[in-house]
C-alpha positions as CSV (number, residue, x, y, z in Angstrom):
1,M,111.3,33.8,29.7
2,G,112.2,34.7,33.3
3,E,112.9,32.1,36.0
4,N,109.8,33.0,38.0
5,I,107.4,32.5,35.2
6,R,109.0,29.2,34.2
7,R,108.6,28.0,37.7
8,F,105.0,29.2,37.7
9,L,104.1,27.3,34.7
10,H,105.6,24.1,36.2
11,G,103.4,24.6,39.3
12,E,106.3,25.5,41.6
13,T,105.9,27.8,44.5
14,I,107.4,31.2,43.9
15,E,107.5,34.4,45.9
16,M,105.6,37.2,44.3
17,T,105.0,40.8,45.3
18,N,101.5,41.2,46.7
19,S,99.8,43.0,43.8
20,P,96.1,43.1,43.0
21,V,97.0,43.9,39.4
22,L,99.1,40.7,39.1
23,D,96.4,38.7,40.9
24,T,93.8,39.8,38.3
25,I,96.2,39.2,35.4
26,R,97.0,35.6,36.6
27,D,93.3,35.0,37.1
28,S,92.6,36.1,33.5
29,F,95.5,34.2,32.2
30,G,94.1,30.9,33.9
31,R,90.7,31.4,32.3
32,V,92.2,32.0,28.9
33,V,94.3,28.9,29.1
34,Y,91.3,26.8,29.9
35,T,89.1,28.4,27.2
36,H,91.8,28.0,24.6
37,K,92.4,24.3,25.5
38,T,88.6,23.7,25.6
39,H,88.3,25.0,22.0
40,E,91.2,22.7,20.9
41,K,89.5,19.8,22.5
42,Q,86.2,20.7,21.0
43,I,87.9,20.4,17.5
44,E,88.8,16.8,18.5
45,V,85.3,16.0,19.6
46,L,83.9,17.3,16.4
47,G,86.5,15.5,14.4
48,Q,85.6,12.2,16.0
49,A,81.9,12.8,15.4
50,L,82.6,13.6,11.8
51,T,84.6,10.4,11.3
52,L,81.8,8.4,12.9
53,H,79.1,10.1,10.8
54,K,81.0,9.4,7.6
55,W,81.5,5.8,8.4
56,L,77.8,5.3,9.4
57,Q,76.7,7.1,6.2
58,L,79.0,4.9,4.1
59,G,77.9,1.8,5.7
60,S,74.2,2.5,5.4
61,I,74.6,3.4,1.8
62,A,76.5,0.2,1.0
63,L,74.0,-1.9,2.9
64,T,71.0,-0.2,1.2
65,G,72.7,-0.9,-2.2
66,A,73.2,-4.6,-1.2
67,G,69.6,-4.8,-0.1
68,T,68.3,-3.3,-3.2
69,L,70.3,-5.7,-5.3
70,S,68.9,-8.6,-3.2
71,I,65.3,-7.4,-3.9
72,I,66.0,-7.2,-7.6
73,I,67.4,-10.8,-7.7
74,G,64.7,-12.4,-5.6
75,Q,61.6,-11.4,-3.6
76,N,62.2,-11.4,0.0
77,R,59.9,-9.5,2.4
78,A,62.4,-9.2,5.2
79,C,65.0,-7.9,2.8
80,E,62.6,-5.3,1.6
81,V,61.9,-4.1,5.0
82,A,65.5,-4.1,6.0
83,T,66.4,-2.1,2.8
84,A,63.7,0.4,3.6
85,V,65.0,0.9,7.1
86,L,68.5,1.3,5.9
87,A,67.4,3.9,3.3
88,A,65.6,5.8,5.9
89,I,68.8,5.8,8.1
90,S,70.9,7.0,5.1
91,L,68.4,9.9,4.5
92,A,68.6,10.9,8.2
93,L,72.4,10.9,8.3
94,T,72.4,13.0,5.1
95,V,69.9,15.5,6.5
96,Y,72.0,15.6,9.8
97,G,75.1,16.4,7.7
98,W,73.4,19.3,6.0
99,S,71.7,20.7,9.1
100,F,74.8,20.5,11.2
101,D,78.1,21.0,9.5
102,P,80.9,19.6,11.7
103,E,83.7,20.8,9.3
104,K,82.5,24.4,9.4
105,A,82.2,24.2,13.2
106,M,85.7,22.9,13.5
107,S,86.9,25.7,11.4
108,Q,85.2,28.2,13.7
109,H,86.7,26.6,16.8
110,R,90.2,26.5,15.1
111,Q,90.0,30.2,14.4
112,C,88.9,31.1,17.9
113,A,91.7,28.9,19.4
114,R,94.3,30.7,17.3
115,Q,93.1,34.1,18.5
116,L,92.9,32.9,22.2
117,W,96.5,31.5,21.8
118,H,97.8,35.0,20.9
119,I,96.1,36.4,23.9
120,R,97.3,33.7,26.1
121,E,100.9,34.3,25.1
122,R,100.6,38.1,25.7
123,Y,99.2,37.3,29.2
124,L,102.1,34.9,29.8
125,N,104.6,37.6,28.8
126,L,102.9,40.2,30.8
127,I,103.0,38.0,33.9
128,A,106.8,37.5,33.3
129,D,107.5,41.2,32.8
130,L,105.5,42.2,35.9
131,T,107.0,39.4,38.1
132,E,110.5,40.4,36.9
133,K,109.6,44.1,37.7
134,R,110.4,45.1,34.1
135,I,107.1,47.2,34.1
136,T,105.1,49.0,36.8
137,D,101.6,48.0,38.0
138,D,100.1,51.0,36.2
139,V,101.7,49.9,32.8
140,A,100.6,46.3,33.4
141,A,97.0,47.4,34.3
142,G,96.8,49.3,31.0
143,I,97.9,46.3,29.0
144,R,95.5,44.1,31.0
145,D,92.6,46.3,30.2
146,S,93.5,46.2,26.5
147,L,93.6,42.4,26.6
148,V,90.2,42.3,28.3
149,E,88.7,44.4,25.5
150,Q,90.3,42.1,22.9
151,L,88.9,39.0,24.7
152,A,85.4,40.5,24.7
153,I,85.5,40.9,21.0
154,I,86.7,37.3,20.5
155,Y,84.2,35.9,22.8
156,Q,81.3,37.7,21.1
157,S,81.7,35.5,18.0
158,A,83.2,32.4,19.6
159,P,81.2,29.2,19.0
160,D,79.9,27.3,22.1
161,T,81.8,24.4,23.5
162,S,80.6,21.2,25.1
163,S,81.0,19.8,28.7
164,K,82.9,16.8,27.0
165,A,85.4,19.2,25.5
166,Y,85.9,21.0,28.9
167,K,86.5,17.8,30.7
168,K,89.0,16.8,28.1
169,A,90.7,20.2,28.5
170,C,90.8,19.7,32.3
171,T,92.5,16.3,31.9
172,A,95.0,17.7,29.3
173,L,96.1,20.6,31.6
174,R,96.0,19.0,35.0
175,V,97.0,15.4,34.2
176,S,98.8,15.5,30.8
177,E,100.3,18.9,31.3
178,E,100.0,19.6,27.6
179,M,101.0,23.3,28.1
180,T,104.2,22.7,30.0
181,F,107.6,21.5,29.1
182,S,110.6,20.3,31.1
183,D,113.9,22.1,30.7
184,E,115.2,18.9,29.0
185,E,112.4,19.0,26.4
186,I,113.0,22.6,25.6
187,D,116.8,22.1,25.4
188,A,116.2,19.3,22.7
189,F,115.1,22.0,20.3
190,L,118.1,24.4,21.0
191,P,121.7,24.3,20.0
192,K,124.1,23.3,22.8
193,T,125.2,26.9,23.4
194,L,121.6,27.9,24.3
195,R,120.7,24.9,26.5
196,K,119.9,25.4,30.1
197,V,120.5,21.9,31.4
198,A,124.1,20.7,31.2
199,S,124.6,17.9,28.6
200,K,125.0,14.5,30.2
201,Q,127.4,13.4,27.4
C-alpha cells in the first residue's frame, strides 16, 4: 500500500492531484465502506435479537410447563390464567420465529458484506494506484465504471438494513476506527525484516 493511501485511511491531510475521476472514486469508496460496515452491524443486531428470542421462548415454555404441572397437582384459578397467558406467549414467539427467520437474514447480510468487502478492497487499491500515478485517469475511470456495475448487481439483491445498524456502523468507523490500523499494529503481524516502525527493543 502506498504512503498516501495509508495516510488517507488514517485521516491525515495529503496532497492529491485535482482529479474529478479520483473525487468520484473516493466518494464511491466512502459509500461502500459505510454500506459494508452497516451490513456487518446488521448481523450483530440480528444475532442479539435471535439470542433474546431464544431465551424468551425457552423461558415461556419452561414456565408454561411449570404452570401446567401446578394445575395438575392442585386447582388454582390464578395459575390456570397465568399458564394460559404463557402458552399464548410461547405460541406467539414460535409463530414469530417461523414468519421471520433471523438466521436466514443473517446469512443474507453476511453474503452481501463479503461481496462488498471485495469491492471495497478494489476501490482502495484503485485509489492507491491513481494517487501514486501508477495508472491514468482514463484507466481508472474504466475500472470505476466496472465497479459501479458490479455494485448495482450486489445492491439489487441486498437485504435491507436498519437505522440501528447504520448508527452502529457510524460509531464503529468514526469513533472506534474499526477499519484502520496503526503501523505498530500491522508490524505485529509481520516478521522484523518487513516491519515499518523500528523495533524499540
